[in-house]
C-alpha positions as CSV (number, residue, x, y, z in Angstrom):
1,M,18.6,3.8,18.0
2,F,19.4,0.5,16.7
3,K,22.7,-0.8,15.3
4,K,21.3,-2.8,12.5
5,I,17.9,-3.0,11.1
6,L,16.5,-6.7,9.2
7,V,13.3,-5.4,7.1
8,A,10.8,-8.5,6.7
9,N,10.2,-7.2,2.9
10,R,10.2,-7.3,-0.8
11,G,9.9,-5.0,-3.6
12,E,9.2,-0.8,-2.8
13,I,8.1,-1.1,0.6
14,A,11.9,-2.8,1.2
15,V,13.3,-0.7,-0.5
16,R,11.7,2.8,0.9
17,I,12.8,1.6,4.4
18,L,16.2,0.3,3.5
19,R,16.6,3.7,2.6
20,A,15.3,5.6,5.4
21,C,17.5,3.1,8.1
22,R,20.7,4.5,5.3
23,E,19.6,8.7,6.2
24,L,19.6,7.6,10.7
25,G,23.1,5.7,9.5
26,V,21.4,2.6,10.6
27,E,23.1,-1.1,9.1
28,T,20.8,-2.9,7.4
29,V,20.1,-6.6,6.2
30,A,17.5,-7.9,3.3
31,V,15.4,-11.1,3.1
32,Y,15.4,-12.6,0.3
33,S,13.5,-15.8,-2.3
34,D,15.0,-17.5,-5.0
35,A,12.9,-15.5,-7.1
36,D,14.3,-12.1,-5.0
37,R,17.9,-13.2,-6.1
38,N,19.1,-9.8,-8.3
39,A,15.7,-7.8,-6.7
40,L,17.1,-4.4,-5.7
41,H,16.0,-4.3,-2.3
42,V,18.8,-7.3,-2.1
43,R,21.3,-4.8,-4.1
44,Y,20.6,-2.1,-1.6
45,A,20.8,-3.8,1.9
46,D,24.1,-4.3,3.8
47,E,23.5,-7.7,4.2
48,A,20.9,-10.1,2.2
49,Y,19.6,-13.8,3.0
50,N,18.2,-16.0,1.1
51,I,15.5,-17.7,2.7
52,G,13.8,-20.0,0.4
53,P,11.7,-21.4,-3.0
54,A,10.0,-18.3,-4.8
55,P,6.4,-18.8,-2.6
56,A,5.4,-16.8,-0.1
57,R,4.9,-19.5,2.4
58,E,8.2,-21.1,2.5
59,S,10.2,-17.5,2.0
60,Y,8.3,-14.5,3.4
61,L,5.4,-16.4,5.5
62,R,8.6,-18.4,7.1
63,I,8.9,-16.9,10.7
64,D,11.4,-19.5,11.3
65,K,13.9,-18.5,8.6
66,I,12.9,-14.8,9.3
67,I,14.3,-14.7,12.7
68,E,17.3,-17.7,12.4
69,V,18.6,-14.7,9.9
70,A,18.3,-11.9,12.0
71,L,20.1,-14.0,14.9
72,R,22.8,-14.9,12.4
73,A,23.3,-11.4,11.3
74,K,23.1,-10.2,15.0
75,A,19.8,-7.4,13.6
76,D,18.9,-6.0,17.0
77,A,14.7,-4.9,15.2
78,I,12.9,-5.9,12.3
79,H,10.8,-3.9,10.2
80,P,8.0,-5.6,8.5
81,G,6.8,-3.4,5.9
82,Y,3.3,-4.5,5.0
83,G,1.6,-7.7,3.7
84,F,3.5,-10.4,4.1
85,L,4.0,-10.8,8.4
86,A,3.1,-7.2,9.3
87,E,-0.4,-7.9,11.2
88,N,0.3,-11.1,12.3
89,P,0.3,-11.2,16.2
90,Q,2.3,-14.5,16.3
91,F,5.0,-13.1,13.8
92,A,5.4,-10.1,16.3
93,R,5.5,-12.4,20.0
94,A,8.6,-14.1,18.4
95,V,10.6,-11.9,17.2
96,T,9.8,-9.8,21.0
97,A,11.2,-13.5,22.3
98,A,13.7,-13.7,19.9
99,D,14.7,-10.4,22.1
100,I,14.5,-8.3,18.8
101,A,12.4,-5.3,18.6
102,F,9.7,-5.1,16.7
103,I,9.2,-2.1,14.7
104,G,5.6,-1.6,14.8
105,P,2.8,-2.3,17.6
106,S,3.0,-5.1,20.3
107,A,1.4,-8.5,19.3
108,G,-1.8,-8.0,21.5
109,A,-2.9,-4.8,20.0
110,I,-2.6,-6.5,16.7
111,Q,-4.5,-9.7,17.1
112,A,-6.9,-6.6,19.2
113,M,-7.1,-4.5,16.1
114,G,-7.0,-7.1,13.7
115,N,-10.1,-8.7,14.9
116,K,-12.8,-6.4,13.0
117,V,-14.9,-7.1,15.0
118,E,-13.4,-6.8,18.9
119,A,-12.4,-3.4,17.2
120,R,-15.8,-2.1,15.8
121,K,-17.1,-2.9,19.7
122,L,-13.5,-0.8,20.8
123,A,-14.7,2.1,19.0
124,L,-18.1,2.1,20.5
125,K,-17.1,1.7,23.8
126,V,-15.0,5.1,24.0
127,G,-17.9,6.4,21.1
128,A,-17.0,6.4,18.4
129,P,-19.9,5.5,15.4
130,V,-19.7,2.7,13.5
131,V,-21.4,1.0,10.4
132,P,-24.4,-0.9,11.4
133,G,-24.1,-4.4,11.0
134,V,-23.8,-7.6,14.1
135,Y,-20.4,-7.2,16.1
136,D,-20.5,-10.7,17.0
137,T,-19.3,-14.0,14.2
138,L,-22.5,-16.0,13.5
139,S,-23.6,-18.9,12.9
140,D,-24.8,-18.9,8.5
141,E,-28.0,-19.5,9.6
142,A,-28.5,-16.8,12.2
143,I,-26.6,-14.2,9.3
144,V,-29.7,-14.8,6.4
145,A,-31.4,-13.5,10.0
146,A,-29.5,-10.6,10.5
147,A,-29.4,-9.7,7.3
148,D,-33.4,-9.5,6.7
149,E,-33.1,-7.7,10.0
150,I,-30.6,-4.8,8.6
151,G,-32.1,-4.6,4.9
152,Y,-30.3,-5.6,1.9
153,P,-28.2,-4.6,0.2
154,V,-25.4,-6.3,2.7
155,M,-21.8,-6.6,3.5
156,I,-20.3,-10.6,4.1
157,K,-16.9,-9.7,6.0
158,A,-14.1,-11.8,7.4
159,A,-13.2,-11.1,11.0
160,A,-9.5,-11.8,11.2
161,G,-7.9,-9.4,8.1
162,G,-9.0,-6.8,5.2
163,G,-7.6,-5.7,2.4
164,G,-11.1,-7.0,0.9
165,K,-9.7,-10.6,1.6
166,G,-13.5,-12.4,2.6
167,M,-15.5,-10.2,1.2
168,R,-18.8,-10.3,-0.4
169,R,-21.5,-7.2,-1.4
170,V,-24.7,-9.0,-1.2
171,D,-27.5,-7.6,-3.0
172,A,-30.5,-10.1,-2.4
173,R,-31.2,-12.8,0.7
174,E,-31.2,-15.6,-3.0
175,D,-27.4,-15.0,-3.1
176,L,-26.8,-14.3,0.3
177,A,-26.0,-18.4,1.2
178,N,-23.2,-18.4,-2.0
179,A,-21.7,-15.4,-0.8
180,L,-21.4,-16.5,2.4
181,A,-19.5,-19.7,1.0
182,R,-16.8,-18.4,-0.8
183,A,-16.7,-15.8,2.1
184,H,-15.5,-18.7,4.9
185,S,-13.0,-20.2,2.3
186,E,-11.4,-17.0,1.6
187,A,-10.9,-15.8,4.5
188,L,-9.9,-19.5,6.1
189,Q,-6.9,-19.6,2.9
190,A,-6.0,-15.7,3.6
191,F,-6.3,-15.8,7.3
192,G,-6.2,-19.2,9.1
193,D,-9.8,-17.7,10.4
194,D,-12.8,-18.9,8.6
195,S,-15.8,-16.9,10.9
196,V,-17.1,-13.6,9.5
197,Y,-19.6,-11.6,10.9
198,I,-22.0,-8.9,8.6
199,E,-22.5,-4.8,8.5
200,K,-24.7,-2.9,5.9
201,A,-23.5,-2.0,2.9
202,M,-23.4,1.6,2.5
203,T,-23.8,3.6,-1.2
204,G,-22.3,6.4,-2.1
205,V,-19.9,6.9,0.6
206,R,-16.0,7.9,0.2
207,H,-13.2,6.0,2.3
208,V,-11.3,8.6,4.5
209,E,-8.9,6.8,7.0
210,F,-6.5,8.7,9.3
211,Q,-2.8,8.3,10.1
212,I,-1.7,8.1,13.6
213,L,1.7,7.8,15.7
214,A,2.0,6.9,19.2
215,D,5.3,6.3,20.9
216,T,6.0,4.2,24.2
217,K,5.0,7.0,26.8
218,G,1.9,7.3,25.9
219,N,1.5,10.6,23.5
220,V,-0.9,9.9,20.3
221,I,-1.3,12.3,17.1
222,H,-2.9,12.4,13.9
223,L,-1.7,13.4,10.9
224,G,-4.8,14.5,9.0
225,E,-7.0,12.4,6.7
226,R,-5.9,10.7,3.3
227,E,-8.8,10.0,0.9
228,C,-8.9,6.7,-0.3
229,S,-12.7,6.3,-2.1
230,L,-10.9,5.4,-5.9
231,Q,-10.9,0.9,-5.7
232,R,-11.5,-2.3,-7.6
233,R,-12.9,-4.7,-5.7
234,H,-11.9,-3.2,-2.7
235,Q,-8.5,-2.6,-3.8
236,K,-6.7,0.6,-3.0
237,L,-5.4,2.7,-7.0
238,V,-5.2,6.0,-5.9
239,E,-4.7,8.1,-3.1
240,E,-4.7,11.6,-1.9
241,A,-4.5,13.6,0.8
242,P,-5.8,16.3,2.4
243,S,-9.9,14.8,1.6
244,V,-12.3,17.2,-0.9
245,A,-14.6,16.2,1.4
246,V,-13.2,16.7,5.0
247,D,-13.5,20.3,6.1
248,D,-11.3,21.6,9.3
249,Q,-14.2,20.6,11.5
250,L,-15.0,17.5,10.2
251,R,-10.7,17.1,9.8
252,E,-11.2,18.1,14.0
253,R,-14.2,15.0,14.5
254,M,-12.6,12.2,12.8
255,G,-9.1,13.2,14.4
256,D,-10.3,12.7,17.7
257,A,-12.4,9.6,17.1
258,A,-9.1,8.0,14.9
259,V,-7.0,9.3,18.8
260,N,-9.3,7.9,20.9
261,I,-9.7,4.5,19.4
262,A,-5.5,4.4,19.3
263,K,-5.7,5.3,22.8
264,A,-8.0,3.2,23.9
265,A,-6.2,-0.2,22.3
266,N,-3.4,1.1,24.2
267,Y,-1.6,1.2,21.7
268,V,2.4,2.1,20.3
269,N,3.9,3.2,16.5
270,A,2.4,3.8,13.4
271,G,-1.1,2.4,12.1
272,T,-4.5,3.8,10.5
273,L,-8.0,4.3,11.3
274,E,-10.4,3.5,7.4
275,F,-13.4,5.7,8.0
276,L,-16.7,5.5,5.8
277,V,-17.7,9.5,5.0
278,D,-21.7,9.8,2.9
279,K,-22.9,13.1,1.8
280,D,-23.7,14.5,4.8
281,S,-21.0,14.7,6.5
282,H,-21.1,11.2,8.3
283,F,-18.3,9.3,9.4
284,Y,-18.0,6.0,10.6
285,F,-15.3,3.4,11.5
286,L,-14.9,0.9,9.6
287,E,-11.1,-0.9,10.6
288,M,-7.2,0.0,11.9
289,N,-4.5,-1.2,9.5
290,T,-2.2,-1.8,12.8
291,R,1.0,-1.1,10.0
292,L,2.5,1.3,7.8
293,Q,0.2,1.5,5.0
294,V,1.4,2.0,0.7
295,E,-0.6,5.0,1.1
296,H,1.7,7.0,3.2
297,P,3.9,8.6,1.3
298,V,1.1,11.3,0.3
299,T,1.3,12.0,4.4
300,E,4.2,12.6,4.4
301,L,4.5,15.0,1.5
302,V,2.0,17.2,3.0
303,T,3.1,17.3,6.6
304,G,6.9,16.9,5.2
305,I,6.9,14.0,8.6
306,D,8.7,10.9,7.6
307,I,6.8,8.0,9.0
308,V,9.0,5.2,8.9
309,K,11.6,7.5,10.6
310,E,9.2,7.9,13.6
311,Q,8.8,4.3,13.6
312,I,12.2,3.7,13.9
313,R,12.4,6.3,16.6
314,I,9.0,4.7,18.1
315,A,10.3,1.6,18.8
316,S,13.7,2.5,20.1
317,G,12.0,4.4,23.2
318,R,11.6,7.8,22.3
319,P,9.5,10.2,22.7
320,L,7.3,11.6,19.3
321,S,9.2,14.6,18.0
322,Y,5.6,16.1,16.9
323,K,3.0,17.4,19.0
324,Q,-0.2,17.8,18.1
325,E,-0.3,21.2,17.0
326,N,2.5,21.1,15.1
327,I,1.5,19.2,12.3
328,V,0.5,21.1,9.4
329,M,-0.9,19.9,6.3
330,R,0.3,21.5,3.0
331,G,-0.4,22.1,-0.6
332,W,-1.9,18.4,-2.0
333,A,0.0,14.9,-2.6
334,I,-2.2,12.0,-4.8
335,E,-0.2,8.6,-5.5
336,C,-1.0,6.3,-8.0
337,R,-0.4,2.8,-7.3
338,I,1.6,1.1,-10.7
339,T,0.3,-2.3,-11.1
340,A,1.7,-5.1,-13.6
341,E,-1.6,-5.5,-14.7
342,D,-3.8,-5.0,-18.2
343,P,-6.7,-2.5,-17.7
344,F,-7.1,-2.8,-20.8
345,N,-8.1,-6.4,-20.3
346,N,-10.2,-6.5,-16.6
347,F,-7.4,-5.7,-15.2
348,L,-5.2,-9.0,-16.0
349,P,-1.9,-9.9,-14.4
350,S,1.4,-9.6,-16.5
351,I,4.0,-11.4,-16.1
352,G,8.1,-10.7,-18.2
353,K,11.7,-8.8,-18.3
354,I,11.5,-5.2,-18.1
355,S,13.5,-4.4,-21.2
356,N,13.4,-0.6,-21.1
357,L,12.1,2.0,-18.2
358,S,12.4,5.7,-17.9
359,E,11.2,6.8,-14.7
360,P,9.6,10.5,-14.2
361,T,11.1,13.2,-11.5
362,G,10.9,16.7,-11.5
363,P,9.5,19.1,-9.2
364,G,7.3,18.4,-6.9
365,V,7.4,14.1,-7.8
366,R,8.6,11.5,-5.4
367,L,8.7,7.4,-7.5
368,E,8.4,4.5,-5.1
369,T,9.5,1.0,-6.3
370,G,12.0,-2.3,-7.0
371,L,12.2,-2.1,-10.4
372,Y,15.1,-1.4,-12.4
373,E,15.6,-2.6,-16.0
374,G,16.4,-6.2,-17.1
375,M,14.4,-7.2,-14.2
376,E,11.7,-10.3,-14.0
377,V,7.5,-9.5,-12.8
378,S,6.6,-12.7,-11.9
379,L,3.3,-13.9,-11.1
380,F,4.4,-15.2,-7.5
381,Y,3.8,-11.9,-5.2
382,D,1.6,-9.0,-5.4
383,P,1.0,-7.1,-8.4
384,L,1.9,-3.3,-7.0
385,I,6.0,-2.3,-8.7
386,A,5.5,1.1,-8.6
387,K,3.8,4.0,-6.8
388,L,3.6,7.6,-7.7
389,C,3.2,10.8,-6.3
390,V,3.1,13.8,-6.6
391,W,3.0,17.4,-4.6
392,G,1.4,20.4,-6.3
393,E,0.2,23.8,-4.5
394,T,-3.0,23.1,-5.3
395,R,-5.1,19.9,-5.7
396,A,-6.0,21.1,-9.4
397,A,-1.7,21.9,-9.5
398,A,-1.4,17.7,-7.7
399,I,-3.7,16.2,-10.9
400,V,-2.2,18.0,-13.7
401,R,1.8,17.4,-12.0
402,M,0.5,13.7,-11.7
403,R,-0.3,13.8,-15.5
404,R,2.8,15.0,-16.4
405,A,4.6,12.1,-14.5
406,L,2.3,9.3,-15.6
407,S,3.4,10.7,-19.5
408,E,7.0,10.8,-18.5
409,F,6.8,6.7,-16.7
410,H,7.3,4.5,-19.6
411,I,7.8,0.3,-18.9
412,M,8.5,-1.6,-21.6
413,G,8.3,-5.5,-21.0
414,V,5.0,-6.2,-19.0
415,S,1.0,-3.9,-19.1
416,T,0.9,-1.7,-17.1
417,S,-1.8,0.3,-14.8
418,I,-0.3,3.5,-16.2
419,P,-2.7,4.2,-18.9
420,F,-5.6,3.1,-16.2
421,H,-4.4,6.1,-14.0
422,Q,-4.2,8.3,-16.9
423,H,-7.5,8.3,-17.9
424,I,-8.6,9.4,-14.5
425,M,-6.8,12.1,-14.3
426,E,-8.6,13.3,-17.2
427,S,-11.7,11.8,-15.9
428,T,-14.2,15.8,-15.0
429,N,-15.7,13.5,-12.7
430,F,-12.6,13.0,-10.5
431,M,-11.0,16.5,-11.3
432,G,-14.2,17.8,-9.7
433,G,-14.2,16.0,-6.7
434,H,-17.6,14.0,-7.6
435,F,-16.9,9.9,-6.9
436,D,-17.2,7.2,-3.8
437,T,-15.8,4.0,-3.7
438,R,-18.3,2.7,-6.6
439,F,-16.9,4.8,-8.6
440,V,-14.0,3.6,-10.4
441,E,-16.6,0.1,-11.5
442,E,-19.8,1.7,-12.3
443,K,-18.5,4.9,-14.2
444,V,-14.7,3.5,-15.5
445,V,-15.0,2.1,-18.9
446,M,-10.7,1.1,-20.5
447,Q,-11.2,1.2,-24.4
448,Q,-8.1,-0.3,-26.7
449,G,-7.2,2.8,-28.6
450,G,-7.7,3.2,-32.1
451,N,-5.7,2.0,-35.6
452,E,-4.5,5.5,-35.6
453,D,-2.7,4.9,-31.7
454,K,-1.5,1.7,-32.8
455,E,-0.1,2.9,-35.6
456,R,1.7,5.7,-33.5
457,I,3.0,3.2,-30.9
458,A,4.3,1.2,-33.9
459,A,5.9,4.1,-34.9
460,I,8.1,4.9,-31.4
461,V,8.7,1.2,-30.8
462,S,10.5,1.2,-34.2
463,A,12.5,4.2,-33.8
464,L,13.7,3.0,-30.5
465,L,15.0,-0.3,-32.2
466,T,16.5,1.3,-35.2
467,H,18.1,4.2,-32.3
468,E,19.3,1.5,-30.3
469,R,20.8,-0.3,-33.2
470,R,22.5,2.9,-34.4
471,Q,24.7,3.5,-31.1
472,T,25.6,-0.3,-30.8
473,A,27.1,1.1,-34.4
474,L,29.0,3.7,-32.4
475,T,30.4,0.9,-29.7
476,I,34.1,2.0,-29.8
477,P,36.0,-0.9,-29.7
478,P,39.4,-1.3,-28.0
479,T,42.5,-0.5,-29.7
480,N,46.4,-1.3,-29.3
481,G,47.9,1.2,-26.1
482,S,44.0,2.6,-26.0
483,N,42.5,1.9,-23.0
484,G,38.7,2.1,-24.5
485,S,35.9,-0.4,-24.0
486,R,33.9,-1.5,-26.7
487,W,30.9,-1.7,-24.1
488,R,31.0,2.3,-23.8
489,K,28.0,4.2,-26.3
490,Q,27.3,7.3,-27.3
491,G,24.3,8.9,-25.4
492,W,23.1,5.9,-23.9
493,R,22.8,5.0,-20.8
494,N,24.2,1.2,-19.1
């Protein structure tokens, strides 16, 4: 096992990885930008090093600085988390060249599966179905001709990345030229590569993904599926495991396809194979994410497997702790991505200082976050500030538990997506499992509360302020010969 691991990330995922390391008895190293000097992951790690100014391109995306810190701290492994450099083959190569273990797939596997065109070609080789399209990078003129042949609507996608970057849906020929220009520009900015490809835009489909684990001994298993159809502008908002659209037979077929694709890519470590599933239970390979996923906790909750610990064990050369026959999905898990965005104002990003924080707890509740009172939420990084996850014996029980947890989660100082998630959990379509990838954009409308709601919120805020003033009045001042502290307050958490 490694002696010291550097976590090349920030926020809730950095804290998640640091906790896994602590449970394994591994020392940890954090890196941080000027904006994150007081971040929770910095406080939690055994060592922490500044790597530059707030903009990610000057800190978290600086391969040279991260390698320099790893060598100085004598870390023998680096975990990239997700985002930033997690799917950057140059980073994986640089880590390996510095004689440091990379906790993730090889640079070759990242490059092969990170290119969406090449990944689809590999899927076709092993007999996995793919979305109809042209899986070559074409000139814009050739793409126009291909779109006419495929038939509208079509999707223009960046060949070198995912996450909704460089992706455009086109419903008519006259809109294609503008969509191509924007897709090229966005892809170049996000991935340094402006190449795109074209495929049929499928409607009425679900987004279902399979978590896989692969070791250096040739063993590959899957941990079942996650339902990720609740999205906005191709960004996932709610995930659950398992999926209401997948029965045992479909799970077996999709799981076999995921494992076969991973084997064909000589893949090692954790990865996710993403598919589209139509109303007739036909599935189509979409892409592979060569990293830990944001939504990995729901799989951990239903399988009991710590994916991050397995990543670390695999990277240290150990075989998988489990065989496919050991994997059993029990109960139901749901994750809500809590972002610093205003759902009543087109999800406009929100910044500010967390003035008050009350976190949900209780049976079956898991909160992944880097939040704390007094923390500054800035525009420099992704608006994801927490992941609220619950487990229940059934899907209905999990939904009820999520409603309860959301009602207990209070964040003051910034607008958050909590009201949106409360709205989703009350949706009859969601409760009935009747939704697809277009559900949020076509069916969900967020409306501001009426005067009654505003008056109720104002009353709550007024009561909190009054309570705080009263507690300040109860401050116990130090007296002669006394050990009293004037910072002690009765009934109030520091």
